[in-house]
C-alpha positions in Angstrom: -116.5 -31.4 -78.4 -116.2 -31.1 -74.6 -118.8 -28.4 -74.5 -121.3 -31.0 -75.9 -120.4 -33.7 -73.4 -122.9 -34.4 -70.6 -122.1 -36.7 -67.7 -125.2 -38.4 -66.3 -125.2 -40.1 -62.9 -128.1 -42.5 -62.3 -129.3 -42.5 -58.8 -125.9 -42.1 -57.1 -126.0 -43.0 -53.4 -123.0 -41.2 -51.9 -122.9 -37.4 -52.1 -119.1 -37.4 -51.7 -118.9 -39.5 -54.9 -120.9 -36.8 -56.7 -118.5 -34.2 -55.5 -115.5 -36.2 -56.6 -117.1 -36.7 -60.0 -117.6 -32.9 -60.3 -114.0 -32.3 -59.7 -112.9 -35.0 -62.2 -115.2 -33.5 -64.8 -113.9 -29.9 -64.4 -110.3 -31.2 -64.5 -110.9 -32.2 -68.1 -113.1 -29.2 -69.1 -116.4 -31.0 -68.9 -119.0 -28.8 -67.2 -122.4 -30.3 -67.7 -123.8 -32.7 -65.1 -127.2 -34.3 -65.1 -128.4 -36.5 -62.2 -131.3 -38.9 -62.2 -132.6 -38.3 -58.7 -133.7 -35.4 -56.5 -131.3 -32.7 -55.4 -132.7 -32.6 -51.9 -131.7 -36.2 -51.3 -128.0 -35.3 -51.3 -126.2 -33.5 -48.6 -124.7 -30.5 -50.3 -122.0 -29.9 -47.8 -120.7 -33.5 -48.4 -120.8 -32.9 -52.2 -118.9 -29.6 -52.0 -116.3 -31.0 -49.6 -114.9 -33.2 -52.3 -115.9 -31.1 -55.3 -113.3 -28.4 -54.3 -113.1 -26.1 -57.3 -115.6 -28.2 -59.2 -118.4 -26.5 -57.1 -119.8 -24.8 -60.2 -120.5 -28.2 -61.8 -122.7 -29.2 -58.9 -124.4 -25.8 -58.7 -125.3 -25.9 -62.4 -126.4 -29.6 -62.4 -129.8 -30.6 -63.6 -132.0 -33.2 -62.0 -134.4 -35.6 -63.7 -137.0 -38.3 -62.8 -135.8 -40.8 -65.4 -132.8 -41.5 -67.5 -134.9 -41.3 -70.6 -135.8 -37.7 -69.7 -132.2 -36.9 -68.9 -130.9 -37.9 -72.4 -133.8 -37.2 -74.7 -132.1 -34.2 -76.3 -128.8 -36.0 -76.9 -127.6 -37.6 -80.2 -125.4 -40.2 -78.5 -126.0 -41.9 -75.1 -123.3 -44.2 -73.9 -123.8 -46.4 -70.9 -120.8 -47.5 -69.0 -120.8 -51.1 -67.7 -118.4 -53.9 -66.8 -121.0 -56.6 -66.9 -122.3 -58.6 -69.8 -125.4 -60.6 -70.1 -128.3 -61.7 -72.4 -130.1 -58.3 -72.1 -126.9 -56.2 -72.2 -125.6 -54.5 -75.3 -124.3 -56.9 -77.9 -121.1 -54.8 -78.4 -119.1 -52.5 -76.2 -116.4 -50.0 -77.1 -113.3 -49.1 -75.2 -113.1 -45.5 -74.0 -110.7 -44.8 -76.9 -113.1 -46.3 -79.4 -116.0 -44.3 -77.9 -114.0 -41.1 -78.0 -113.3 -41.6 -81.8 -117.0 -42.4 -82.4 -118.4 -39.5 -80.3 -115.7 -37.1 -81.5 -117.1 -37.2 -85.1 -120.3 -35.5 -83.8 -119.1 -31.9 -83.3 -122.6 -30.4 -83.0 -124.9 -32.8 -81.1 -125.0 -33.4 -77.4 -123.2 -36.5 -76.1 -124.3 -38.2 -72.9 -122.1 -40.6 -70.9 -124.1 -42.5 -68.3 -122.8 -43.9 -65.0 -124.8 -46.3 -62.8 -125.4 -46.5 -59.1 -122.2 -47.2 -57.1 -123.6 -50.5 -55.7 -125.4 -52.0 -58.7 -124.1 -50.1 -61.8 -126.5 -49.5 -64.6 -129.6 -51.8 -64.5 -130.7 -53.6 -67.7 -133.5 -51.1 -68.1 -131.1 -48.2 -67.8 -128.7 -49.7 -70.3 -131.6 -50.3 -72.7 -132.1 -46.5 -72.7 -128.6 -46.0 -74.0 -127.6 -46.1 -77.6 -124.2 -47.7 -77.1 -122.0 -49.2 -74.4 -118.5 -48.4 -73.1 -116.5 -50.8 -71.0 -113.4 -49.6 -69.1 -110.9 -52.5 -69.0 -109.8 -53.5 -65.5 -108.2 -56.4 -63.7 -110.5 -59.4 -63.4 -109.5 -59.9 -59.8 -111.1 -56.6 -58.8 -112.8 -55.0 -61.8 -115.2 -52.6 -60.0 -114.2 -49.0 -60.2 -115.1 -46.1 -57.9 -117.7 -43.9 -59.6 -115.5 -40.8 -59.7 -112.6 -42.8 -61.0 -114.7 -44.1 -63.9 -115.8 -40.6 -64.7 -112.2 -39.4 -64.6 -111.0 -42.1 -67.0 -113.8 -41.3 -69.6 -113.3 -37.6 -69.2 -109.5 -37.9 -69.7 -109.9 -40.0 -72.8 -112.4 -37.5 -74.3 -110.2 -34.6 -73.4 -107.0 -36.0 -75.0 -108.5 -37.8 -78.0 -108.5 -36.2 -81.5 -111.0 -37.9 -83.9 -109.9 -38.5 -87.5 -112.9 -36.8 -89.0 -116.1 -35.0 -88.1 -119.7 -35.2 -89.4 -120.7 -32.1 -91.4 -124.1 -32.1 -89.8 -125.8 -32.5 -86.4 -127.2 -36.1 -86.0 -130.8 -36.3 -84.7 -131.5 -36.6 -81.0 -132.3 -39.9 -79.3 -135.9 -38.7 -78.9 -136.2 -38.3 -82.7 -134.6 -41.7 -83.2 -137.1 -43.3 -80.9 -140.0 -41.8 -82.9 -138.5 -43.4 -86.0 -138.1 -46.7 -84.2 -141.8 -46.5 -83.2 -142.8 -45.9 -86.8 -140.7 -48.9 -87.9 -142.0 -51.3 -85.3 -145.6 -50.1 -85.8 -145.4 -50.9 -89.5 -144.0 -54.4 -88.8 -146.7 -55.0 -86.2 -149.4 -54.1 -88.6 -148.0 -56.6 -91.1 -148.2 -59.4 -88.4 -144.4 -59.6 -87.9 -144.7 -60.0 -84.2 -147.0 -63.0 -83.9 -144.9 -65.0 -81.5 -143.1 -62.3 -79.5 -143.6 -58.6 -78.8 -141.6 -55.8 -80.5 -139.4 -55.1 -77.5 -136.2 -56.8 -78.7 -136.7 -55.5 -82.2 -137.1 -51.9 -80.9 -133.8 -52.2 -79.0 -132.1 -53.5 -82.1 -133.4 -50.7 -84.3 -132.5 -48.1 -81.6 -128.9 -49.4 -81.4 -128.4 -49.5 -85.1 -129.9 -46.1 -85.9 -127.9 -44.4 -83.0 -124.7 -45.8 -84.4 -125.6 -44.6 -87.9 -125.8 -41.0 -86.6 -128.6 -40.1 -89.0 -129.1 -36.6 -90.3 -132.6 -35.1 -90.0 -133.3 -35.7 -93.7 -132.2 -39.4 -93.4 -134.2 -39.9 -90.3 -137.4 -38.4 -91.9 -136.9 -40.5 -95.0 -136.8 -43.8 -93.1 -140.0 -42.8 -91.4 -141.6 -42.1 -94.8 -140.5 -45.5 -96.1 -142.1 -47.4 -93.2 -145.2 -45.3 -93.2 -145.6 -46.1 -97.0 -144.9 -49.8 -96.4 -147.7 -49.9 -93.8 -150.0 -48.0 -96.0 -149.4 -50.2 -99.0 -150.0 -53.3 -96.8 -153.3 -52.0 -95.5 -154.5 -51.2 -99.0 -153.5 -54.6 -100.3 -155.2 -56.3 -97.4 -158.5 -54.5 -98.2 -158.4 -55.6 -101.8 -158.0 -59.3 -100.9 
């Protein structure tokens, strides 16, 4: 599973934290790092000073303009956060619960997303994630250093042994979002969103479908159902 795990850092500010995260990743056999930001904005010497033997993780890292681009090919995208709020995920897993959930997917890519050191993940960034992971900590001082949070998640993924695995590769987040778009489009055509827009419903569908870990066949079948519902509604409307 570790070969499929991708650590994603969203706009990290401190290059030394990136270096420490690289070292923490390689300690646990995780080698793929994606960063939302520009490589030229980070002092490489500072990164490598703390990466030590994790230098290769930095050298092989990929950089993206947005979080959505960074995780589009992943089947699972878990945002790490300690805060809760109206626009945050309705449920959060412990690192151990996430390891069991993610470990069942032995073929698809699994992204674990960490926010900026100062602000953590924004509401918009968390919305781009399919699930949420919360690392328990003392209420008196709950904020963790970025590399420490990476180390904890990486350690749990390294040591955890899931009870069972899927016998297929779940569809990517990008494919799931296409299905969500089909579903909300059908509902919009039927006048479902007369009072509010489809934003909250889209987030709800995205979260549910991601947790369902749909196969390609299941994902395609759901799209066919909603396309047919929309078509039947339009034909019925014309006959009235």
